[in-house]
C-alpha positions as CSV (number, residue, x, y, z in Angstrom):
1,X,131.1,104.4,109.4
2,X,127.5,103.1,110.0
3,X,125.9,104.6,107.0
4,X,124.9,103.2,104.7
5,X,124.6,99.9,106.5
6,X,125.8,96.7,104.8
7,X,123.0,94.3,105.8
8,X,121.8,91.3,103.8
9,X,118.3,92.7,103.8
10,X,119.3,95.9,102.1
11,X,120.0,96.5,98.4
12,X,121.8,99.7,97.5
13,X,120.7,101.9,94.6
14,X,122.6,104.9,93.2
15,X,121.9,107.3,90.4
16,X,125.3,107.2,88.6
17,X,128.5,105.3,88.3
18,X,130.4,108.0,90.3
19,X,128.2,107.2,93.3
20,X,128.5,103.5,92.7
21,X,132.3,103.8,92.7
22,X,132.3,105.8,95.9
23,X,130.1,103.3,97.6
24,X,132.4,100.5,96.5
25,X,135.6,102.3,97.3
26,X,134.7,103.7,100.7
27,X,132.5,100.9,102.1
28,X,133.1,97.8,99.8
29,X,129.4,97.8,99.1
30,X,128.0,97.3,95.6
31,X,125.1,99.4,94.3
32,X,122.8,99.0,91.4
33,X,122.9,102.1,89.1
34,X,119.5,103.4,88.1
35,X,120.3,106.5,86.1
36,X,118.4,109.7,86.8
37,X,117.8,110.5,83.1
38,X,115.0,111.1,80.7
39,X,114.0,108.4,78.2
40,X,114.4,110.2,74.9
41,X,113.3,107.2,72.9
42,X,109.8,107.3,74.4
43,X,107.4,108.9,72.1
44,X,105.1,111.4,73.9
45,X,101.6,112.4,72.9
46,X,101.8,115.8,71.1
47,X,99.3,118.2,72.5
48,X,100.0,121.2,70.3
49,X,97.7,123.8,72.0
50,X,98.8,122.6,75.5
51,X,102.5,122.9,74.6
52,X,102.0,126.2,72.8
53,X,100.4,127.5,76.0
54,X,103.4,126.4,78.0
55,X,105.8,128.2,75.7
56,X,103.7,131.3,75.9
57,X,103.7,131.2,79.7
58,X,107.5,131.0,79.6
59,X,107.7,134.0,77.3
60,X,108.5,132.3,74.0
61,X,106.8,132.4,70.6
62,X,105.7,129.1,69.0
63,X,108.6,129.1,66.6
64,X,111.3,129.9,69.2
65,X,113.4,127.2,70.7
66,X,114.8,127.4,74.2
67,X,117.7,125.8,76.1
68,X,116.5,123.9,79.2
69,X,118.4,123.4,82.5
70,X,116.1,120.7,83.9
71,X,117.5,120.8,87.5
72,X,117.4,122.5,90.8
73,X,119.5,125.6,91.3
74,X,122.3,124.1,93.4
75,X,126.1,124.5,93.0
76,X,126.8,121.0,92.0
77,X,124.7,121.4,88.9
78,X,127.2,124.1,87.7
79,X,124.6,126.2,86.0
80,X,127.4,128.7,85.0
81,X,128.4,126.2,82.3
82,X,124.9,126.2,80.8
83,X,124.9,130.0,80.8
84,X,128.2,129.9,78.9
85,X,126.8,127.4,76.4
86,X,123.8,129.5,75.8
87,X,125.9,132.6,75.3
88,X,128.2,130.8,72.9
89,X,125.3,129.7,70.7
90,X,125.1,133.3,69.5
91,X,121.3,133.4,69.5
92,X,119.8,136.9,69.6
93,X,118.5,137.5,73.1
94,X,119.8,134.3,74.6
95,X,117.7,132.7,77.3
96,X,118.2,129.8,79.7
97,X,115.1,128.1,81.1
98,X,115.6,126.6,84.6
99,X,112.9,124.2,85.7
100,X,113.3,123.9,89.4
101,X,114.0,126.1,92.5
102,X,116.9,125.7,94.8
103,X,114.8,124.0,97.4
104,X,116.3,123.8,100.9
105,X,119.8,124.8,99.8
106,X,119.2,128.5,100.1
107,X,119.2,131.5,97.7
108,X,122.9,132.4,97.6
109,X,123.8,130.3,94.6
110,X,120.7,131.4,92.7
111,X,121.8,135.1,93.2
112,X,125.3,134.2,92.0
113,X,123.8,132.5,88.9
114,X,121.5,135.5,88.2
115,X,124.5,137.9,88.4
116,X,126.7,135.7,86.2
117,X,123.9,135.4,83.6
118,X,123.4,139.1,83.6
119,X,127.1,139.7,83.1
120,X,127.1,137.2,80.2
121,X,124.0,138.8,78.6
122,X,121.9,135.6,79.1
123,X,118.3,135.9,80.4
124,X,117.3,133.4,83.0
125,X,113.7,132.2,82.9
126,X,112.8,130.4,86.1
127,X,109.7,128.3,85.7
128,X,109.5,126.2,88.9
129,X,106.0,127.7,89.5
130,X,104.9,126.0,86.3
131,X,106.4,122.5,86.9
132,X,104.9,119.6,88.8
133,X,107.4,116.7,89.1
134,X,105.0,113.8,88.3
135,X,101.9,114.5,86.4
136,X,99.4,117.1,85.2
137,X,97.3,118.5,88.0
138,X,94.0,120.4,88.1
139,X,96.1,123.6,88.8
140,X,97.6,123.3,85.3
141,X,101.1,122.4,86.2
142,X,103.3,121.0,83.5
143,X,105.8,118.1,83.6
144,X,109.4,117.8,82.6
145,X,108.2,115.6,79.7
146,X,106.1,118.6,78.5
147,X,109.1,120.8,78.5
148,X,111.1,118.4,76.3
149,X,108.2,118.2,73.8
150,X,107.8,121.9,73.4
151,X,110.9,122.2,71.1
152,X,109.7,119.6,68.6
């Protein structure tokens, strides 16, 4: 009942219309929607060698494309649907790249996803160790923007 507070000094922000509707319906509070999406219209600097290295680290040849699940491994992301999509594309040796770990939500769902992918004949490539959420670092971490560029 007390959270989130409805105070004049607070402006509420949500990441999608579903959250905005819930906030409005449950608490009669409006929230500004700031979508949690990638801006595909933004042209990124193409760094061919750098991106080729990223694909190689993920286990792909330069000319191969991959399907990306750019999320954490948590149940509400319904990764099973992505596995089914990859399977139904009928690529030889289908692979799904998952960019982030499960975080603090445990390993149970990840194990379920791995089993389902194995049953469907889809290889999961987990690359959270290669991804830095914000920018390039001295350790060589890549960004989500880099992942999106590698298929172009």
